[in-house]
Every structure is written in C-alpha cells, then in structure tokens.
N, C-alpha and C positions, 0 to 999 in steps of 0.2 A: 507250811506253819504246821506244828505238833498239835496234836490234841491236847486239850487242858482241860479243866475242870470246867470252867466256861465255854464250851464249846459242845456242839452236837455235831456227830457225823452223819453226812446223808450219801448213801452208798446205792449206786445203779449197778444192780448185780446182773451179769452177761448172762443171756439166754443159752440154754444147753448147745442150740447150733453154731454157737461161736466158740464151743470147746477146742477146735485146733488152735486157735489164737489165742486163749486165754489159759489152755491147759494142755499143751501138745503132748507134754511126757510127765511122768511123776516127779522128775525132779525139776521142771520149768512149770509151775502152777502156782494157782492164787489160794490154794487151800493149805489149812493146815490140818493135822491129827487133833482132834478136840480130847478133853476128859470125857471118860465114862466110868461107869460103876459096873463091873460085870457082876460084884455080887448082889447087885440088885436087879439083875436082869436087862439091864440098860443095853442098848445097841451101839455101836461104834458112832462116833459123832464126828464131825468135822467143822470147822471154823474157817472164815474168810480171813486171808492176810490183808489187811487194808494196805500196807506199804507196797506188797507184791501187786495189787492189782493197781494201784496208784502209778507203780513204775510203768505197767503195760499200757494204763488209758486213764492219764491224770484227772480227766474231767469226770470219770466214774465215782472219785471219792473226794467230795466236797467238806469242808470245815466250817460250821457256822458258828460264828465267835457270838456269843450271847453279850458279851460286854462291848462289842464294838457296834457304833450307832451307823454303820452303812456296811451292809452286806458285800462279800467278794465273793468272787466267783472263778475257780481256775479254768481257764480255757484250754482247748487241745495244745 
C-alpha cells in the first residue's frame, strides 16, 4: 500500500551488524544520498529508501493508515 496523506510510516532500521544483508555493496543498498548545503558547512547526509528496505524485508516498513478502523500488519 503506498503512503498517503492519511498514513504514518513505521520503520525498523536494521542494526549495523546486519550491513552484509541490507547494504552489501554501494549499488545494492537501502540508503540514498540526501540533500546537504555545503555553503552552510553541512556534512554529507543520507536518507533511508523505504521501497528498497521493504523489498529486502517487508515487515521493516509498515504503513499505519489513519483513516482505517482496523490496523493491518504486513508479515514476512
């Protein structure tokens, strides 16, 4: 189910000890380069890719629909 204005994403980020599974190479990763502002001295940022994480482990990304009377959970 895609995220909407009526949902909240609950994410279980994997621990660094699981890097081999979730981030084995620079091409096969759950991370995206984030925006930064070098002119303000900001450091490089990364963002989590929810679709990539969900592709690797569906249960780690849950969409809680605010407009639904019954909550659902995606299993493994």
